[in-house]
C-alpha positions in Angstrom: -18.1 22.4 38.1 -17.2 20.8 34.8 -16.5 17.1 35.3 -15.3 15.1 32.4 -17.6 12.1 31.7 -16.2 8.7 32.3 -17.7 5.9 30.1 -18.4 2.8 32.1 -17.9 -0.6 30.5 -20.0 -2.9 32.6 -20.2 -5.6 30.0 -17.2 -4.8 27.8 -15.2 -7.8 29.0 -17.9 -10.3 28.2 -18.2 -9.0 24.6 -16.7 -11.6 22.2 -15.4 -10.0 19.0 -14.5 -12.0 15.9 -11.4 -10.4 14.3 -12.4 -8.3 11.3 -12.0 -10.0 7.9 -12.7 -8.5 4.5 -16.1 -7.0 5.0 -18.0 -6.4 1.8 -21.0 -4.9 3.4 -21.5 -1.2 3.6 -19.7 0.2 6.7 -22.0 1.4 9.3 -21.2 4.9 10.6 -21.4 5.0 14.4 -22.7 8.6 14.4 -25.7 7.5 12.3 -26.8 5.2 15.1 -27.3 8.1 17.4 -29.6 10.0 15.0 -33.2 10.2 16.3 -35.6 7.8 14.5 -39.1 8.6 13.5 -41.4 5.5 13.4 -42.8 4.7 10.0 -46.4 5.0 11.1 -45.8 8.6 12.3 -43.8 9.8 9.3 -46.7 11.7 7.7 -47.5 13.5 10.9 -44.0 15.0 11.0 -44.5 16.9 7.7 -45.7 20.4 8.6 -44.7 22.4 5.5 -47.5 23.5 3.1 -48.2 21.0 0.3 -47.3 23.7 -2.2 -43.7 23.6 -1.0 -42.8 20.0 -0.1 -39.4 18.8 0.9 -38.6 16.6 -2.0 -36.1 14.2 -0.5 -37.4 14.1 3.1 -39.2 10.7 3.1 -36.3 8.6 1.7 -34.0 10.1 4.4 -36.4 9.1 7.1 -36.7 5.6 5.8 -32.9 5.3 5.8 -32.7 6.4 9.4 -35.4 3.9 10.4 -33.6 1.1 8.7 -30.4 1.8 10.6 -32.0 2.1 14.1 -35.4 0.5 14.7 -34.6 -0.5 18.2 -31.2 -0.4 19.7 -31.3 -3.8 21.2 -32.9 -5.5 18.2 -30.4 -3.7 15.9 -27.5 -5.1 17.8 -28.9 -8.6 17.7 -29.2 -8.4 13.9 -25.6 -7.4 13.4 -23.1 -9.8 12.1 -19.9 -10.2 14.2 -17.9 -8.3 11.5 -20.4 -5.4 11.6 -20.4 -5.3 15.4 -16.6 -5.3 15.4 -16.4 -2.5 12.8 -18.7 -0.3 14.9 -16.8 -1.0 18.1 -13.5 -0.2 16.4 -15.0 3.1 15.3 -15.8 3.9 19.0 -12.2 3.1 20.0 -10.9 5.3 17.2 -13.2 8.1 18.3 -12.0 7.8 21.9 -8.3 7.9 20.8 -8.9 11.0 18.6 -10.4 13.0 21.5 -8.2 11.4 24.2 -11.3 10.3 26.0 -11.6 8.7 29.5 -13.1 5.2 29.8 -13.5 2.6 32.5 -12.1 -0.9 32.1 -10.6 -3.7 34.1 -7.1 -4.9 34.5 -7.0 -8.1 32.6 -3.4 -9.2 32.6 0.4 -8.6 32.3 2.1 -9.3 29.0 5.6 -8.9 27.5 6.4 -6.0 25.2 8.7 -8.1 23.0 7.9 -11.3 21.1 9.8 -13.4 23.6 6.5 -14.8 25.0 7.9 -14.7 28.6 7.5 -12.1 31.3 10.6 -11.4 33.5 9.3 -9.5 36.5 12.7 -7.9 37.1 13.0 -6.6 33.5 11.4 -3.5 32.0 9.9 -5.6 29.1 6.3 -5.9 30.2 3.1 -3.9 30.5 -0.4 -4.0 32.0 -3.3 -5.0 29.9 -7.0 -3.9 29.9 -9.8 -4.2 27.4 -12.4 -1.8 25.9 -15.2 -2.8 23.4 -13.5 -6.2 23.1 -10.1 -4.9 22.0 -6.9 -5.3 24.1 -5.4 -2.2 25.6 -1.7 -1.8 26.6 -0.8 0.5 29.5 3.0 1.0 30.0 4.2 0.6 33.6 5.2 4.3 33.7 1.6 5.3 32.9 -0.1 2.9 35.4 1.1 3.3 39.0 0.6 6.2 41.4 4.0 5.8 43.0 3.2 7.5 46.3 0.4 5.2 47.2 1.6 2.0 45.5 5.0 1.5 47.1 6.8 1.9 50.4 9.3 4.6 51.3 12.2 2.4 50.5 11.1 2.1 46.8 13.4 4.9 45.6 16.4 3.2 47.2 15.9 -0.1 45.3 17.7 -1.1 42.2 15.8 -0.9 38.9 15.4 -4.6 38.8 14.0 -4.6 42.3 11.6 -1.8 41.4 10.4 -3.7 38.4 9.7 -6.7 40.6 7.8 -4.6 43.1 5.7 -3.2 40.3 5.0 -6.7 39.0 3.8 -7.8 42.4 1.6 -4.8 42.8 0.1 -5.3 39.3 -0.7 -8.8 40.2 -2.8 -7.7 43.2 -4.7 -5.3 40.9 -5.8 -8.0 38.4 -9.6 -7.5 37.9 -9.6 -4.0 39.3 -11.8 -1.3 37.7 -9.6 1.5 36.5 -10.1 4.8 34.6 -7.8 5.3 31.6 -7.2 7.8 28.9 -7.1 6.3 25.4 -4.1 7.9 23.7 -3.8 5.9 20.5 -5.5 3.3 18.3 -4.4 1.7 15.0 -4.7 -1.5 13.2 -2.6 -3.2 10.4 -3.2 -6.1 8.1 -1.5 -9.4 9.0 0.8 -11.0 6.6 -1.9 -13.4 5.4 -3.9 -10.3 4.3 -7.1 -11.6 6.0 -7.2 -10.4 9.6 -5.9 -7.3 11.5 -3.5 -6.7 14.3 -4.9 -4.1 16.7 -2.9 -1.6 18.8 -4.6 0.5 21.5 -2.6 2.5 24.0 -3.8 4.1 27.2 -2.5 6.0 30.2 -4.0 5.5 33.7 -1.9 8.2 35.4 -3.0 10.9 32.9 -6.7 9.9 33.5 -6.2 10.1 37.3 -4.7 13.5 37.0 -7.6 14.7 34.8 -10.1 13.4 37.4 -8.3 15.2 40.2 -8.2 18.5 38.2 -11.9 18.2 37.5 -13.0 17.3 41.0 -10.6 19.3 43.1 -10.1 22.5 41.1 -10.8 26.0 42.3 -14.6 25.6 42.0 -14.5 22.2 43.7 -17.6 21.2 45.8 -16.2 17.9 47.1 -16.2 18.0 50.9 -16.1 15.8 54.0 -19.3 13.9 54.5 -19.9 13.4 50.8 -21.1 9.9 49.9 -18.8 8.4 47.2 -18.3 5.2 45.1 -14.9 3.7 45.9 -13.3 1.3 43.3 -11.4 -1.5 45.1 -7.9 -1.8 43.6 -6.2 -4.1 46.0 -7.3 -6.2 49.1 -4.9 -7.2 51.9 -5.7 -8.8 55.2 -6.0 -5.6 57.3 -6.7 -2.9 54.7 -8.2 -2.2 51.2 -6.8 0.1 48.6 -9.4 2.2 46.7 -9.7 5.0 44.2 -12.1 7.9 44.4 -12.1 10.8 42.0 -8.6 10.0 40.9 -7.2 9.8 44.4 -5.9 6.5 45.9 -6.3 5.8 49.6 -6.6 3.0 52.1 -9.5 1.8 54.1 -8.6 -0.1 57.3 -10.7 -3.2 58.2 -12.5 -1.4 61.0 -13.7 1.2 58.5 -15.2 -1.3 56.1 -18.3 -2.3 58.0 -20.0 -1.8 61.4 -19.4 -5.5 62.0 -16.1 -7.1 63.1 -14.0 -8.1 60.0 -10.9 -10.2 60.9 -9.8 -10.4 57.3 -10.7 -7.9 54.6 -10.3 -10.6 51.9 -13.4 -12.3 53.4 -15.5 -9.0 53.0 -14.6 -7.7 49.5 -12.4 -8.4 46.5 -10.5 -6.5 43.8 -12.9 -5.0 41.3 -15.7 -4.3 43.7 -17.2 -0.9 44.1 -17.9 0.1 47.7 -20.3 2.8 49.1 -18.4 5.1 51.3 -18.2 8.5 53.0 -15.3 11.0 52.8 -14.1 11.2 56.4 -11.0 13.4 55.9 -9.9 15.6 52.9 -6.9 17.8 52.6 -4.5 19.3 50.1 -0.7 19.5 50.7 1.5 22.4 49.9 2.6 20.7 46.7 -1.0 20.2 45.5 -1.4 16.5 46.4 -4.9 15.5 47.5 -5.2 13.3 50.6 -8.5 11.5 51.3 -9.8 9.1 54.0 -12.9 7.1 53.1 -15.0 5.1 55.5 -17.5 2.5 54.6 -18.5 1.9 58.3 -19.9 5.3 58.9 -23.7 5.4 58.8 -25.3 7.3 56.0 -25.5 11.0 56.7 -29.2 11.2 57.1 -29.1 8.5 59.8 -25.7 9.1 61.5 -26.7 12.1 63.6 -29.7 10.4 65.2 -27.5 7.5 66.4 -24.7 9.7 67.7 -27.2 12.1 69.3 -28.7 9.1 71.1 -25.3 8.6 72.8 -24.8 10.6 76.0 -21.5 12.0 77.2 -20.7 10.0 80.4 -22.8 7.1 79.2 -21.5 3.5 78.9 -22.1 1.3 75.8 -21.2 -2.2 74.7 -19.0 -2.7 71.6 -16.4 -4.8 69.9 -12.7 -4.0 69.5 -12.0 -3.8 65.8 -8.3 -2.9 65.6 -5.3 -1.4 67.4 -3.0 1.2 65.8 0.4 0.6 67.4 1.9 3.8 66.0 -0.8 6.0 67.5 -1.6 3.7 70.4 -5.3 3.8 69.6 -8.1 1.2 69.9 -11.0 1.4 67.5 -14.3 0.0 68.9 -17.6 -0.3 67.1 -20.5 0.1 69.5 -23.6 -2.0 69.1 -25.6 0.8 67.5 -22.9 1.1 64.8 -21.1 4.2 66.0 -17.3 4.1 66.1 -15.4 4.9 69.2 -11.7 5.8 69.4 -9.9 5.0 72.6 -6.2 5.8 73.6 -4.5 2.9 75.3 -3.9 5.1 78.4 -7.7 5.1 78.8 -8.0 1.3 79.0 -9.0 0.2 82.5 -7.6 -3.2 83.5 -5.3 -5.4 81.4 -4.7 -4.8 77.7 -7.6 -5.8 75.5 -7.4 -7.8 72.3 -9.0 -7.3 68.8 -12.3 -9.1 68.9 -12.9 -8.5 72.6 -16.3 -7.4 73.9 -15.9 -4.3 76.0 -17.8 -1.4 77.6 -16.9 2.1 76.4 -17.5 5.2 78.6 -18.0 8.2 76.3 -16.3 11.5 77.2 -16.6 13.4 73.9 -18.8 13.2 70.7 -17.3 14.2 67.4 -20.6 14.6 65.6 -19.2 16.1 62.4 -16.7 13.3 61.9 -19.2 10.6 62.9 -17.4 9.0 65.9 -16.9 9.4 69.7 -14.0 9.4 72.1 -14.0 7.3 75.2 -12.4 4.9 77.6 -12.5 1.2 77.7 -13.8 -0.8 80.7 -13.4 -4.5 80.4 -16.6 -6.2 81.2 -16.7 -6.7 85.0 -15.1 -3.3 85.7 -17.3 -0.4 87.0 -14.7 2.3 87.1 
């Protein structure tokens, strides 16, 4: 399966770039930095041609390569800010030329006009990111996945109300790691003739679609049980919004850990990357990918031994994590980390509350999915 490479920018935001001024030094070609370098002391050993037919210009060429890249880290340290900025801009231009994918963070919201003010109910604002120290502008229409970003009533709202809803959602996503496609990059001289104005445009929605096409095409090998890295996009009290392989989904609090989490905001934050397991995966008739990710499921190599240790008919202590009022289901995490699902009709005694310590009697094991079905007995009950 051919998967398009996404460039990670772990330290891109911390890079401080001085705006390019008139650089008199020779411009460094970014491609030359990637050429293999032969150490000076081994240069003679490389020459294998007979002395009668020497390569006349070979040694000067090797010296030039060695001067450009002696050691990558040392070479970077010796660059002036202007030289470093010039190289970074070359990387941005190369990304824009091939419409490449790159990872960055959501850094802010800014107006599109020169007014200096952002009106949440207007259409005159965009989302900002940063790559290689240069600001990136992402239009609203190229940022949000509408089906997972807004409620069902979104289409019935006025345009001003939709803009305001988008503004609130973008605010929650400040600091999030996102994948974007760089679609344009240009710079122009300022009026003073000294510095440059930079313009970099990107699309998050196009990048998400490319990821889905690559991971979920006809030759897809992605399946339930795969361990994945989930980028945290938004954190609320009872759930976390994440992105995996270009698909957005929600992780409820009881699926974040095998410990009780009363508030997701105390467990993780926007911009984190969580280790998870694909619990459900499906494709709708119109081609939409739906995915459920769990971080509380034990790793595959250990999960079976814990579930196998549970006996049908056995009784185990656990903690009530949550209650789904639509499905009338309680989620309980047993003391060995296995999750139990209990319908409210199978609760013996009075209704239990989230956080209660209970006993669960198991009547079925869902080994492939990694959880069990059971009934709740409040402590003190034996039936």
